[in-house]
N, C-alpha and C positions, 0 to 999 in steps of 0.2 A: 523399386530401390531408388533411394535420393542421391543425386548425383551431388558432385563436388560444391556445386554452386549452392544448391540446396542446404547442404550442411553448413555452408560458409554464411549463409543469411540466417540459419538457427542458431548457429554457435556465436555469432555477434548481436544476437536480440539484446543482452544489456546495452551494448553501445549504440543500437538503434534506439532503444529507450532512452538512454541518455541525451543523446541528440535531439529527439524528439521532444524531450522534456524540458531542455535548455530553451528551444524555440518557443515551445507552448507557454513557457513560464513569462516569457517577455510578451507574448500576445495577450495572454489572459490573466493579466497583473491582478484585477480584482477579485479573481478566483481564489480560493483556500489551495494553499500549496499542495497539501496532499490531495485534494481532489483532482488537480492539474497532471500530479505526479501518477495517480492510479489511471486516469484516462488515457495519460501517454504510453503508459505499460500496456494498457489492453490495445489500444490502436496498433503498438507494435507487435504483439503477440498475434493478433488476427492477420496483419499483414505478413508477418513471417511465415505462419502457417499456409496461407494463399499461395504467397510467391513459391514456397518450397513445393506445394502440391501440383501448381500450374506448370512449373517448369518441367514436372514429371512426365506428362504426356498421360493421354487416356490409357493406354494400354499398361502404365505401371500404376495407375491409382488404386490403391487397396485400403482396406480397413488398417493393417498394420503399417503403412506409410503415414496413414492420416494419424494413428496414434502416435507413432514415432514423433512426428512432426508436433503434435500437440503438448507432449510432454517436454520435449526439447524447447518449445519456444516457452510454455509456461514455467518451465525451470529458469530460462534466462529472465524471464519476468520477475521471478520471485526473487531472484538473484540482485537485480537492478533495485528492487523496492526496499531490501534489506541495505544494500549501499546507501540509497536515498536517506533511510532512516536511521543509520549509522551517522551521516552528517548531521541530521536533526538533533539526535541524541547529543553530539559533540557540541553542537551549538547550544544546545540547552544547559550542558555542565559547564561551558565556558561562562554563560549567563551567571548560573548559581555560584560558581566560584568568585567570579567579579561581585555579586551581591554581597557574598559572604565577606569579602575582603573590604569592600567600602561600607556597609551598612552594618552598624550594631544588632546582634542578634535580636530579632522579633520586633525590629523598629516599622519598618515597612513591608515586609515581606512575610506575612502571616499564613496561616493554614486556611484562613478563609479569604484572603486574596489569592492564593493558588488555586482554590476551588473556583473562585469567581471567574479567573483568567481561563481555567481549562472548561468551566460550563459556556462560558463566552465562545469559546472556539468550537464546541460541539453545535451551539445554535448557528454560528456562522456557516458550519459546514452544511447544516440543514438537517443534522441527525436529533436535535432536541427542539422544542417549541415551548418557550415559556407561557405558562398558563397560571396568572396570579402568581401566588407564591411557590408553584410548583412548576417541574418539567414533565413534558409528555414526548416520549418516542414518536418521532415523525415517520421511521422507516425501521421495519420490523427486520432489517437484514442483519444489524449488529446484534440484535436481541437475540435472534436464532442462533447466530455465531455463538455467543455467550452462553446460551444455554446448552448449545451442543459441547461446547468446552465442560461445562459443569458436569454434564452427563458424563464425557468420556473420563473426566475426574473420579468420578463415583466407580466407573467402571474399573479403572486402575486401581484404586486405593477405597475398596467398599468399607473398610474399617474405621477410616479417618473421621475423626469427630470434626463435626462442622459448626 
């Protein structure tokens, strides 16, 4: 059984993520913002699980306590990640709105420019590697996720035309 302190630590995982992310963003300014956010969340999730389990004492440690701590901490980390992404999305929407109001349509913000910026961001994050005129994935992590989502989509909508 998890004590009030352990539950307090787990429930406030999003707040711990915010505090750690704020500090890490100032320390690791040269790193991509999303990588810093994800690393901050993982450190917080692992720390929250460990603190909640350590305070239990050996006689109360069990698989159910571990699973509860894991689900609560991951849920809190997931919540903070979406909170962070909403902020990023709001920032992008503001930029796009300002661009639309200040730049005539198609003058400087073309689909090619958008693609160039996004590909540049993926190269900076280490997900893509430019090779001549093409890009190669450096990590199979997102490729596996994309293929899994595609497979899941097929399971949900088998008759959908692709």
